[in-house]
N, CA, C and O atoms as a Tripos MOL2 file, in Angstrom:
@<TRIPOS>MOLECULE
protein
  276   275    69     0     0
PROTEIN
NO_CHARGES

@<TRIPOS>ATOM
      1 N          20.5180  -18.8160  -45.1970 N.3       1 MET1
      2 CA         20.7670  -17.4190  -45.4590 C.3       1 MET1
      3 C          20.6290  -16.6570  -44.1340 C.2       1 MET1
      4 O          19.5750  -16.7130  -43.5010 O.2       1 MET1
      5 N          21.6660  -15.9550  -43.7150 N.am      2 SER2
      6 CA         21.6050  -15.2120  -42.4560 C.3       2 SER2
      7 C          21.2310  -13.7590  -42.7340 C.2       2 SER2
      8 O          21.6390  -13.1620  -43.7300 O.2       2 SER2
      9 N          20.4520  -13.2280  -41.8280 N.am      3 GLU3
     10 CA         20.0450  -11.8250  -41.9700 C.3       3 GLU3
     11 C          20.9840  -10.9370  -41.1790 C.2       3 GLU3
     12 O          21.3650  -11.2540  -40.0520 O.2       3 GLU3
     13 N          21.3460   -9.8380  -41.7780 N.am      4 GLU4
     14 CA         22.1680   -8.8450  -41.0860 C.3       4 GLU4
     15 C          21.2790   -8.0840  -40.1120 C.2       4 GLU4
     16 O          20.1630   -7.7030  -40.4640 O.2       4 GLU4
     17 N          21.7540   -7.8590  -38.9020 N.am      5 PRO5
     18 CA         20.9260   -7.0600  -37.9810 C.3       5 PRO5
     19 C          20.8230   -5.6200  -38.4690 C.2       5 PRO5
     20 O          21.7880   -5.0420  -38.9680 O.2       5 PRO5
     21 N          19.6470   -5.0680  -38.3120 N.am      6 GLY6
     22 CA         19.4220   -3.6820  -38.7250 C.3       6 GLY6
     23 C          19.9990   -2.7180  -37.7060 C.2       6 GLY6
     24 O          20.5350   -3.1270  -36.6760 O.2       6 GLY6
     25 N          19.8830   -1.4520  -38.0040 N.am      7 PRO7
     26 CA         20.3840   -0.4530  -37.0520 C.3       7 PRO7
     27 C          19.5740   -0.4950  -35.7670 C.2       7 PRO7
     28 O          18.4000   -0.8630  -35.7870 O.2       7 PRO7
     29 N          20.1780   -0.1280  -34.6630 N.am      8 PRO8
     30 CA         19.4240   -0.1320  -33.4040 C.3       8 PRO8
     31 C          18.2870    0.8820  -33.4750 C.2       8 PRO8
     32 O          18.4000    1.9010  -34.1570 O.2       8 PRO8
     33 N          17.1860    0.6010  -32.7670 N.am      9 PRO9
     34 CA         16.0660    1.5510  -32.8180 C.3       9 PRO9
     35 C          16.4580    2.9000  -32.2420 C.2       9 PRO9
     36 O          17.2120    2.9820  -31.2720 O.2       9 PRO9
     37 N          15.9450    3.9410  -32.8440 N.am     10 ALA10
     38 CA         16.2470    5.2980  -32.3690 C.3      10 ALA10
     39 C          15.5980    5.5060  -31.0120 C.2      10 ALA10
     40 O          14.5220    4.9750  -30.7400 O.2      10 ALA10
     41 N          16.2500    6.2690  -30.1760 N.am     11 THR11
     42 CA         15.6460    6.5700  -28.8790 C.3      11 THR11
     43 C          14.4490    7.4800  -29.1090 C.2      11 THR11
     44 O          14.4420    8.3150  -30.0130 O.2      11 THR11
     45 N          13.4530    7.2990  -28.2800 N.am     12 GLN12
     46 CA         12.2420    8.1020  -28.4080 C.3      12 GLN12
     47 C          12.5190    9.5220  -27.9300 C.2      12 GLN12
     48 O          13.0400    9.7320  -26.8350 O.2      12 GLN12
     49 N          12.1660   10.4850  -28.7610 N.am     13 ARG13
     50 CA         12.3160   11.8970  -28.3930 C.3      13 ARG13
     51 C          10.9410   12.4460  -28.0710 C.2      13 ARG13
     52 O          10.0570   12.4680  -28.9280 O.2      13 ARG13
     53 N          10.7610   12.8860  -26.8450 N.am     14 PHE14
     54 CA          9.4840   13.4440  -26.4250 C.3      14 PHE14
     55 C           9.3570   14.8620  -26.9660 C.2      14 PHE14
     56 O          10.3190   15.6300  -26.9450 O.2      14 PHE14
     57 N           8.1590   15.2080  -27.4540 N.am     15 TRP15
     58 CA          7.9440   16.5280  -28.0310 C.3      15 TRP15
     59 C           6.5220   16.9990  -27.7410 C.2      15 TRP15
     60 O           5.6340   16.2120  -27.4130 O.2      15 TRP15
     61 N           6.3390   18.3100  -27.8750 N.am     16 ILE16
     62 CA          5.0090   18.9150  -27.8400 C.3      16 ILE16
     63 C           4.9030   19.8520  -29.0400 C.2      16 ILE16
     64 O           5.9100   20.3340  -29.5580 O.2      16 ILE16
     65 N           3.6820   20.0990  -29.4690 N.am     17 GLY17
     66 CA          3.4420   21.0260  -30.5750 C.3      17 GLY17
     67 C           3.1230   22.4050  -30.0300 C.2      17 GLY17
     68 O           2.3640   22.5440  -29.0710 O.2      17 GLY17
     69 N           3.7050   23.4220  -30.6420 N.am     18 VAL18
     70 CA          3.4910   24.7960  -30.1980 C.3      18 VAL18
     71 C           3.1210   25.6640  -31.3950 C.2      18 VAL18
     72 O           3.8000   25.6570  -32.4220 O.2      18 VAL18
     73 N           2.0220   26.4170  -31.2380 N.am     19 LEU19
     74 CA          1.6720   27.4390  -32.2200 C.3      19 LEU19
     75 C           2.2640   28.7460  -31.7140 C.2      19 LEU19
     76 O           1.8320   29.2730  -30.6890 O.2      19 LEU19
     77 N           3.2400   29.2610  -32.4240 N.am     20 PHE20
     78 CA          3.8680   30.5330  -32.0680 C.3      20 PHE20
     79 C           3.0060   31.6490  -32.6470 C.2      20 PHE20
     80 O           3.0490   31.9170  -33.8480 O.2      20 PHE20
     81 N           2.2230   32.2960  -31.7850 N.am     21 GLU21
     82 CA          1.3050   33.3350  -32.2430 C.3      21 GLU21
     83 C           2.0400   34.5790  -32.7340 C.2      21 GLU21
     84 O           1.4650   35.3810  -33.4690 O.2      21 GLU21
     85 N           3.2900   34.7500  -32.3440 N.am     22 CYS22
     86 CA          4.0620   35.9130  -32.7980 C.3      22 CYS22
     87 C           4.1760   35.9350  -34.3220 C.2      22 CYS22
     88 O           4.1600   37.0040  -34.9330 O.2      22 CYS22
     89 N           4.2920   34.7550  -34.9350 N.am     23 CYS23
     90 CA          4.4740   34.6810  -36.3960 C.3      23 CYS23
     91 C           3.4560   33.7690  -37.0710 C.2      23 CYS23
     92 O           3.4850   33.6090  -38.2910 O.2      23 CYS23
     93 N           2.5580   33.1700  -36.2930 N.am     24 GLY24
     94 CA          1.5350   32.3020  -36.8700 C.3      24 GLY24
     95 C           2.0800   31.0050  -37.4320 C.2      24 GLY24
     96 O           1.5590   30.4970  -38.4260 O.2      24 GLY24
     97 N           3.1220   30.4560  -36.8140 N.am     25 VAL25
     98 CA          3.7030   29.2060  -37.3040 C.3      25 VAL25
     99 C           3.6680   28.1500  -36.1980 C.2      25 VAL25
    100 O           3.7040   28.4660  -35.0090 O.2      25 VAL25
    101 N           3.5980   26.8900  -36.6250 N.am     26 TYR26
    102 CA          3.5730   25.7410  -35.7280 C.3      26 TYR26
    103 C           4.9390   25.0680  -35.7730 C.2      26 TYR26
    104 O           5.5780   25.0050  -36.8230 O.2      26 TYR26
    105 N           5.3770   24.5680  -34.6220 N.am     27 ALA27
    106 CA          6.6320   23.8090  -34.5790 C.3      27 ALA27
    107 C           6.5710   22.8050  -33.4410 C.2      27 ALA27
    108 O           5.8270   22.9810  -32.4770 O.2      27 ALA27
    109 N           7.3480   21.7730  -33.5660 N.am     28 ARG28
    110 CA          7.5470   20.8420  -32.4620 C.3      28 ARG28
    111 C           8.7190   21.3450  -31.6330 C.2      28 ARG28
    112 O           9.7170   21.8290  -32.1680 O.2      28 ARG28
    113 N           8.5800   21.2230  -30.3130 N.am     29 ILE29
    114 CA          9.7420   21.4760  -29.4660 C.3      29 ILE29
    115 C           9.9860   20.2120  -28.6560 C.2      29 ILE29
    116 O           9.0470   19.5200  -28.2640 O.2      29 ILE29
    117 N          11.2390   19.9240  -28.4150 N.am     30 TYR30
    118 CA         11.6360   18.6560  -27.8250 C.3      30 TYR30
    119 C          12.0920   18.8090  -26.3890 C.2      30 TYR30
    120 O          12.6120   19.8530  -25.9950 O.2      30 TYR30
    121 N          11.8900   17.7500  -25.6060 N.am     31 ARG31
    122 CA         12.2830   17.7650  -24.2130 C.3      31 ARG31
    123 C          13.7760   17.5420  -24.0870 C.2      31 ARG31
    124 O          14.3430   16.6640  -24.7380 O.2      31 ARG31
    125 N          14.4040   18.3390  -23.2490 N.am     32 LYS32
    126 CA         15.8160   18.1500  -22.9670 C.3      32 LYS32
    127 C          15.9550   16.9590  -22.0250 C.2      32 LYS32
    128 O          15.2220   16.8580  -21.0420 O.2      32 LYS32
    129 N          16.8790   16.0690  -22.3150 N.am     33 LEU33
    130 CA         17.0110   14.8480  -21.5300 C.3      33 LEU33
    131 C          17.5470   15.1130  -20.1290 C.2      33 LEU33
    132 O          17.1700   14.4160  -19.1870 O.2      33 LEU33
    133 N          18.4090   16.0940  -19.9730 N.am     34 ASP34
    134 CA         19.0290   16.3460  -18.6820 C.3      34 ASP34
    135 C          18.2390   17.3080  -17.8060 C.2      34 ASP34
    136 O          18.5630   17.4840  -16.6310 O.2      34 ASP34
    137 N          17.2010   17.9340  -18.3670 N.am     35 VAL35
    138 CA         16.3890   18.9120  -17.6370 C.3      35 VAL35
    139 C          14.9200   18.5510  -17.8320 C.2      35 VAL35
    140 O          14.5470   18.0360  -18.8860 O.2      35 VAL35
    141 N          14.1050   18.8060  -16.8560 N.am     36 LYS36
    142 CA         12.6760   18.4920  -16.9420 C.3      36 LYS36
    143 C          11.9000   19.6330  -17.5910 C.2      36 LYS36
    144 O          11.0580   20.2640  -16.9530 O.2      36 LYS36
    145 N          12.1930   19.8930  -18.8680 N.am     37 CYS37
    146 CA         11.4500   20.9190  -19.5840 C.3      37 CYS37
    147 C          11.5530   20.6930  -21.0880 C.2      37 CYS37
    148 O          12.4490   20.0080  -21.5820 O.2      37 CYS37
    149 N          10.6080   21.2920  -21.7880 N.am     38 TYR38
    150 CA         10.6550   21.3560  -23.2440 C.3      38 TYR38
    151 C          11.1490   22.7490  -23.5870 C.2      38 TYR38
    152 O          10.7400   23.7290  -22.9640 O.2      38 TYR38
    153 N          12.0300   22.8410  -24.5800 N.am     39 SER39
    154 CA         12.5800   24.1380  -24.9330 C.3      39 SER39
    155 C          12.7290   24.2370  -26.4400 C.2      39 SER39
    156 O          13.1590   23.2890  -27.0980 O.2      39 SER39
    157 N          12.3690   25.3980  -26.9830 N.am     40 GLY40
    158 CA         12.4910   25.5920  -28.4200 C.3      40 GLY40
    159 C          12.3480   27.0590  -28.7830 C.2      40 GLY40
    160 O          12.1980   27.9200  -27.9170 O.2      40 GLY40
    161 N          12.3970   27.3290  -30.0930 N.am     41 ARG41
    162 CA         12.3160   28.6990  -30.6000 C.3      41 ARG41
    163 C          11.3580   28.7580  -31.7780 C.2      41 ARG41
    164 O          11.1560   27.7750  -32.4910 O.2      41 ARG41
    165 N          10.7750   29.9330  -31.9630 N.am     42 CYS42
    166 CA          9.9380   30.1780  -33.1340 C.3      42 CYS42
    167 C          10.8210   30.0460  -34.3730 C.2      42 CYS42
    168 O          11.9070   30.6240  -34.4180 O.2      42 CYS42
    169 N          10.3730   29.2980  -35.3750 N.am     43 PRO43
    170 CA         11.1880   29.1240  -36.5810 C.3      43 PRO43
    171 C          11.4380   30.4170  -37.3650 C.2      43 PRO43
    172 O          12.4020   30.5010  -38.1260 O.2      43 PRO43
    173 N          10.5750   31.4230  -37.1850 N.am     44 LYS44
    174 CA         10.7420   32.6660  -37.9470 C.3      44 LYS44
    175 C          11.5040   33.7380  -37.1910 C.2      44 LYS44
    176 O          12.4890   34.2710  -37.7000 O.2      44 LYS44
    177 N          11.0560   34.0660  -35.9640 N.am     45 CYS45
    178 CA         11.6660   35.2030  -35.2530 C.3      45 CYS45
    179 C          12.6190   34.7840  -34.1290 C.2      45 CYS45
    180 O          13.2520   35.6280  -33.4940 O.2      45 CYS45
    181 N          12.7130   33.4800  -33.8930 N.am     46 GLN46
    182 CA         13.6170   32.9290  -32.8770 C.3      46 GLN46
    183 C          13.2200   33.2570  -31.4400 C.2      46 GLN46
    184 O          14.0500   33.1490  -30.5370 O.2      46 GLN46
    185 N          11.9660   33.6550  -31.2080 N.am     47 ARG47
    186 CA         11.4890   33.8890  -29.8390 C.3      47 ARG47
    187 C          11.5450   32.5590  -29.1000 C.2      47 ARG47
    188 O          11.0970   31.5380  -29.6210 O.2      47 ARG47
    189 N          12.0920   32.5680  -27.8880 N.am     48 GLU48
    190 CA         12.2980   31.3410  -27.1200 C.3      48 GLU48
    191 C          11.0890   31.0200  -26.2550 C.2      48 GLU48
    192 O          10.4330   31.9160  -25.7230 O.2      48 GLU48
    193 N          10.8000   29.7130  -26.1200 N.am     49 VAL49
    194 CA          9.7450   29.2530  -25.2260 C.3      49 VAL49
    195 C          10.2690   28.0440  -24.4500 C.2      49 VAL49
    196 O          10.9690   27.1910  -24.9960 O.2      49 VAL49
    197 N           9.9120   27.9920  -23.1630 N.am     50 THR50
    198 CA         10.2670   26.8750  -22.2950 C.3      50 THR50
    199 C           9.0170   26.4430  -21.5500 C.2      50 THR50
    200 O           8.3000   27.2730  -20.9910 O.2      50 THR50
    201 N           8.7560   25.1320  -21.5430 N.am     51 VAL51
    202 CA          7.5980   24.5710  -20.8600 C.3      51 VAL51
    203 C           8.1150   23.5690  -19.8400 C.2      51 VAL51
    204 O           8.7500   22.5790  -20.2030 O.2      51 VAL51
    205 N           7.8430   23.8240  -18.5640 N.am     52 LYS52
    206 CA          8.3060   22.9380  -17.4980 C.3      52 LYS52
    207 C           7.4770   21.6660  -17.4430 C.2      52 LYS52
    208 O           6.2980   21.6600  -17.7950 O.2      52 LYS52
    209 N           8.1150   20.5810  -16.9920 N.am     53 VAL53
    210 CA          7.4670   19.2910  -16.8000 C.3      53 VAL53
    211 C           7.4450   19.0130  -15.3080 C.2      53 VAL53
    212 O           8.4580   19.1720  -14.6280 O.2      53 VAL53
    213 N           6.2940   18.5970  -14.7960 N.am     54 GLY54
    214 CA          6.2360   18.3040  -13.3710 C.3      54 GLY54
    215 C           4.9210   17.6850  -12.9590 C.2      54 GLY54
    216 O           3.9930   17.5670  -13.7580 O.2      54 GLY54
    217 N           4.8540   17.2950  -11.7070 N.am     55 ALA55
    218 CA          3.6500   16.7000  -11.1430 C.3      55 ALA55
    219 C           2.5160   17.7230  -11.1660 C.2      55 ALA55
    220 O           2.7390   18.9200  -10.9850 O.2      55 ALA55
    221 N           1.3120   17.2380  -11.3890 N.am     56 GLY56
    222 CA          0.1580   18.1160  -11.4130 C.3      56 GLY56
    223 C           0.0070   18.8850  -12.7080 C.2      56 GLY56
    224 O          -0.7940   19.8160  -12.7860 O.2      56 GLY56
    225 N           0.7650   18.5100  -13.7230 N.am     57 GLY57
    226 CA          0.7070   19.1970  -15.0170 C.3      57 GLY57
    227 C          -0.4580   18.7070  -15.8600 C.2      57 GLY57
    228 O          -1.4540   18.2140  -15.3310 O.2      57 GLY57
    229 N          -0.3310   18.8430  -17.1440 N.am     58 THR58
    230 CA         -1.3870   18.4810  -18.0810 C.3      58 THR58
    231 C          -0.9030   17.3840  -19.0270 C.2      58 THR58
    232 O           0.2990   17.2120  -19.2290 O.2      58 THR58
    233 N          -1.8370   16.6550  -19.5970 N.am     59 ALA59
    234 CA         -1.5130   15.6380  -20.5940 C.3      59 ALA59
    235 C          -1.6420   16.1940  -22.0110 C.2      59 ALA59
    236 O          -1.4490   15.4610  -22.9810 O.2      59 ALA59
    237 N          -1.9630   17.4720  -22.1390 N.am     60 ASP60
    238 CA         -2.1020   18.0930  -23.4640 C.3      60 ASP60
    239 C          -0.7840   18.0430  -24.2200 C.2      60 ASP60
    240 O           0.2890   18.0860  -23.6180 O.2      60 ASP60
    241 N          -0.8700   17.9510  -25.5440 N.am     61 ARG61
    242 CA          0.3140   17.8660  -26.4000 C.3      61 ARG61
    243 C           0.4590   19.0820  -27.3120 C.2      61 ARG61
    244 O           1.4990   19.2530  -27.9470 O.2      61 ARG61
    245 N          -0.5740   19.9330  -27.3860 N.am     62 LEU62
    246 CA         -0.5430   21.1080  -28.2540 C.3      62 LEU62
    247 C          -0.7710   22.3610  -27.4240 C.2      62 LEU62
    248 O          -1.6610   22.4020  -26.5740 O.2      62 LEU62
    249 N           0.0470   23.3920  -27.6770 N.am     63 PHE63
    250 CA         -0.0030   24.6120  -26.8880 C.3      63 PHE63
    251 C           0.1270   25.8310  -27.8000 C.2      63 PHE63
    252 O           0.5200   25.7170  -28.9610 O.2      63 PHE63
    253 N          -0.2100   26.9960  -27.2500 N.am     64 ARG64
    254 CA         -0.0170   28.2770  -27.9280 C.3      64 ARG64
    255 C           1.0090   29.0710  -27.1400 C.2      64 ARG64
    256 O           0.9470   29.1340  -25.9120 O.2      64 ARG64
    257 N           1.9410   29.6680  -27.8400 N.am     65 ALA65
    258 CA          2.9210   30.5580  -27.2070 C.3      65 ALA65
    259 C           2.5820   31.9740  -27.6420 C.2      65 ALA65
    260 O           2.6350   32.3080  -28.8250 O.2      65 ALA65
    261 N           2.2340   32.8000  -26.6620 N.am     66 ARG66
    262 CA          1.8540   34.1870  -26.9540 C.3      66 ARG66
    263 C           3.0000   35.1080  -26.5830 C.2      66 ARG66
    264 O           3.6520   34.9040  -25.5580 O.2      66 ARG66
    265 N           3.2550   36.1220  -27.4040 N.am     67 PRO67
    266 CA          4.3110   37.0840  -27.0580 C.3      67 PRO67
    267 C           3.9080   37.8800  -25.8140 C.2      67 PRO67
    268 O           2.7200   38.0970  -25.5730 O.2      67 PRO67
    269 N           4.8800   38.3060  -25.0370 N.am     68 PRO68
    270 CA          4.5500   39.1020  -23.8480 C.3      68 PRO68
    271 C           3.8980   40.4170  -24.2460 C.2      68 PRO68
    272 O           4.1680   40.9590  -25.3180 O.2      68 PRO68
    273 N           3.0390   40.9230  -23.3700 N.am     69 ARG69
    274 CA          2.3460   42.1930  -23.6570 C.3      69 ARG69
    275 C           3.1520   43.3530  -23.1870 C.2      69 ARG69
    276 O           2.7310   44.5000  -23.3410 O.2      69 ARG69
@<TRIPOS>BOND
     1     1     2 1
     2     2     3 1
     3     3     4 2
     4     3     5 am
     5     5     6 1
     6     6     7 1
     7     7     8 2
     8     7     9 am
     9     9    10 1
    10    10    11 1
    11    11    12 2
    12    11    13 am
    13    13    14 1
    14    14    15 1
    15    15    16 2
    16    15    17 am
    17    17    18 1
    18    18    19 1
    19    19    20 2
    20    19    21 am
    21    21    22 1
    22    22    23 1
    23    23    24 2
    24    23    25 am
    25    25    26 1
    26    26    27 1
    27    27    28 2
    28    27    29 am
    29    29    30 1
    30    30    31 1
    31    31    32 2
    32    31    33 am
    33    33    34 1
    34    34    35 1
    35    35    36 2
    36    35    37 am
    37    37    38 1
    38    38    39 1
    39    39    40 2
    40    39    41 am
    41    41    42 1
    42    42    43 1
    43    43    44 2
    44    43    45 am
    45    45    46 1
    46    46    47 1
    47    47    48 2
    48    47    49 am
    49    49    50 1
    50    50    51 1
    51    51    52 2
    52    51    53 am
    53    53    54 1
    54    54    55 1
    55    55    56 2
    56    55    57 am
    57    57    58 1
    58    58    59 1
    59    59    60 2
    60    59    61 am
    61    61    62 1
    62    62    63 1
    63    63    64 2
    64    63    65 am
    65    65    66 1
    66    66    67 1
    67    67    68 2
    68    67    69 am
    69    69    70 1
    70    70    71 1
    71    71    72 2
    72    71    73 am
    73    73    74 1
    74    74    75 1
    75    75    76 2
    76    75    77 am
    77    77    78 1
    78    78    79 1
    79    79    80 2
    80    79    81 am
    81    81    82 1
    82    82    83 1
    83    83    84 2
    84    83    85 am
    85    85    86 1
    86    86    87 1
    87    87    88 2
    88    87    89 am
    89    89    90 1
    90    90    91 1
    91    91    92 2
    92    91    93 am
    93    93    94 1
    94    94    95 1
    95    95    96 2
    96    95    97 am
    97    97    98 1
    98    98    99 1
    99    99   100 2
   100    99   101 am
   101   101   102 1
   102   102   103 1
   103   103   104 2
   104   103   105 am
   105   105   106 1
   106   106   107 1
   107   107   108 2
   108   107   109 am
   109   109   110 1
   110   110   111 1
   111   111   112 2
   112   111   113 am
   113   113   114 1
   114   114   115 1
   115   115   116 2
   116   115   117 am
   117   117   118 1
   118   118   119 1
   119   119   120 2
   120   119   121 am
   121   121   122 1
   122   122   123 1
   123   123   124 2
   124   123   125 am
   125   125   126 1
   126   126   127 1
   127   127   128 2
   128   127   129 am
   129   129   130 1
   130   130   131 1
   131   131   132 2
   132   131   133 am
   133   133   134 1
   134   134   135 1
   135   135   136 2
   136   135   137 am
   137   137   138 1
   138   138   139 1
   139   139   140 2
   140   139   141 am
   141   141   142 1
   142   142   143 1
   143   143   144 2
   144   143   145 am
   145   145   146 1
   146   146   147 1
   147   147   148 2
   148   147   149 am
   149   149   150 1
   150   150   151 1
   151   151   152 2
   152   151   153 am
   153   153   154 1
   154   154   155 1
   155   155   156 2
   156   155   157 am
   157   157   158 1
   158   158   159 1
   159   159   160 2
   160   159   161 am
   161   161   162 1
   162   162   163 1
   163   163   164 2
   164   163   165 am
   165   165   166 1
   166   166   167 1
   167   167   168 2
   168   167   169 am
   169   169   170 1
   170   170   171 1
   171   171   172 2
   172   171   173 am
   173   173   174 1
   174   174   175 1
   175   175   176 2
   176   175   177 am
   177   177   178 1
   178   178   179 1
   179   179   180 2
   180   179   181 am
   181   181   182 1
   182   182   183 1
   183   183   184 2
   184   183   185 am
   185   185   186 1
   186   186   187 1
   187   187   188 2
   188   187   189 am
   189   189   190 1
   190   190   191 1
   191   191   192 2
   192   191   193 am
   193   193   194 1
   194   194   195 1
   195   195   196 2
   196   195   197 am
   197   197   198 1
   198   198   199 1
   199   199   200 2
   200   199   201 am
   201   201   202 1
   202   202   203 1
   203   203   204 2
   204   203   205 am
   205   205   206 1
   206   206   207 1
   207   207   208 2
   208   207   209 am
   209   209   210 1
   210   210   211 1
   211   211   212 2
   212   211   213 am
   213   213   214 1
   214   214   215 1
   215   215   216 2
   216   215   217 am
   217   217   218 1
   218   218   219 1
   219   219   220 2
   220   219   221 am
   221   221   222 1
   222   222   223 1
   223   223   224 2
   224   223   225 am
   225   225   226 1
   226   226   227 1
   227   227   228 2
   228   227   229 am
   229   229   230 1
   230   230   231 1
   231   231   232 2
   232   231   233 am
   233   233   234 1
   234   234   235 1
   235   235   236 2
   236   235   237 am
   237   237   238 1
   238   238   239 1
   239   239   240 2
   240   239   241 am
   241   241   242 1
   242   242   243 1
   243   243   244 2
   244   243   245 am
   245   245   246 1
   246   246   247 1
   247   247   248 2
   248   247   249 am
   249   249   250 1
   250   250   251 1
   251   251   252 2
   252   251   253 am
   253   253   254 1
   254   254   255 1
   255   255   256 2
   256   255   257 am
   257   257   258 1
   258   258   259 1
   259   259   260 2
   260   259   261 am
   261   261   262 1
   262   262   263 1
   263   263   264 2
   264   263   265 am
   265   265   266 1
   266   266   267 1
   267   267   268 2
   268   267   269 am
   269   269   270 1
   270   270   271 1
   271   271   272 2
   272   271   273 am
   273   273   274 1
   274   274   275 1
   275   275   276 2
@<TRIPOS>SUBSTRUCTURE
     1 MET1         2 RESIDUE 1 A MET
     2 SER2         6 RESIDUE 1 A SER
     3 GLU3        10 RESIDUE 1 A GLU
     4 GLU4        14 RESIDUE 1 A GLU
     5 PRO5        18 RESIDUE 1 A PRO
     6 GLY6        22 RESIDUE 1 A GLY
     7 PRO7        26 RESIDUE 1 A PRO
     8 PRO8        30 RESIDUE 1 A PRO
     9 PRO9        34 RESIDUE 1 A PRO
    10 ALA10       38 RESIDUE 1 A ALA
    11 THR11       42 RESIDUE 1 A THR
    12 GLN12       46 RESIDUE 1 A GLN
    13 ARG13       50 RESIDUE 1 A ARG
    14 PHE14       54 RESIDUE 1 A PHE
    15 TRP15       58 RESIDUE 1 A TRP
    16 ILE16       62 RESIDUE 1 A ILE
    17 GLY17       66 RESIDUE 1 A GLY
    18 VAL18       70 RESIDUE 1 A VAL
    19 LEU19       74 RESIDUE 1 A LEU
    20 PHE20       78 RESIDUE 1 A PHE
    21 GLU21       82 RESIDUE 1 A GLU
    22 CYS22       86 RESIDUE 1 A CYS
    23 CYS23       90 RESIDUE 1 A CYS
    24 GLY24       94 RESIDUE 1 A GLY
    25 VAL25       98 RESIDUE 1 A VAL
    26 TYR26      102 RESIDUE 1 A TYR
    27 ALA27      106 RESIDUE 1 A ALA
    28 ARG28      110 RESIDUE 1 A ARG
    29 ILE29      114 RESIDUE 1 A ILE
    30 TYR30      118 RESIDUE 1 A TYR
    31 ARG31      122 RESIDUE 1 A ARG
    32 LYS32      126 RESIDUE 1 A LYS
    33 LEU33      130 RESIDUE 1 A LEU
    34 ASP34      134 RESIDUE 1 A ASP
    35 VAL35      138 RESIDUE 1 A VAL
    36 LYS36      142 RESIDUE 1 A LYS
    37 CYS37      146 RESIDUE 1 A CYS
    38 TYR38      150 RESIDUE 1 A TYR
    39 SER39      154 RESIDUE 1 A SER
    40 GLY40      158 RESIDUE 1 A GLY
    41 ARG41      162 RESIDUE 1 A ARG
    42 CYS42      166 RESIDUE 1 A CYS
    43 PRO43      170 RESIDUE 1 A PRO
    44 LYS44      174 RESIDUE 1 A LYS
    45 CYS45      178 RESIDUE 1 A CYS
    46 GLN46      182 RESIDUE 1 A GLN
    47 ARG47      186 RESIDUE 1 A ARG
    48 GLU48      190 RESIDUE 1 A GLU
    49 VAL49      194 RESIDUE 1 A VAL
    50 THR50      198 RESIDUE 1 A THR
    51 VAL51      202 RESIDUE 1 A VAL
    52 LYS52      206 RESIDUE 1 A LYS
    53 VAL53      210 RESIDUE 1 A VAL
    54 GLY54      214 RESIDUE 1 A GLY
    55 ALA55      218 RESIDUE 1 A ALA
    56 GLY56      222 RESIDUE 1 A GLY
    57 GLY57      226 RESIDUE 1 A GLY
    58 THR58      230 RESIDUE 1 A THR
    59 ALA59      234 RESIDUE 1 A ALA
    60 ASP60      238 RESIDUE 1 A ASP
    61 ARG61      242 RESIDUE 1 A ARG
    62 LEU62      246 RESIDUE 1 A LEU
    63 PHE63      250 RESIDUE 1 A PHE
    64 ARG64      254 RESIDUE 1 A ARG
    65 ALA65      258 RESIDUE 1 A ALA
    66 ARG66      262 RESIDUE 1 A ARG
    67 PRO67      266 RESIDUE 1 A PRO
    68 PRO68      270 RESIDUE 1 A PRO
    69 ARG69      274 RESIDUE 1 A ARG
């Protein structure tokens, strides 16, 4: 009995968790493959957030996004 090969494994999508303080909601935002940053929007008000990736950064995976004052 031969086994059919399964679907190829999905590529790993890098993400960070963000608490959008503007609306009190949490969301994952994903890293853009062609740019060294994570980019996403608040699920409620669509406020945009971008987090740069680079040397000397942090290993933290959870962040807070605060609205500008």
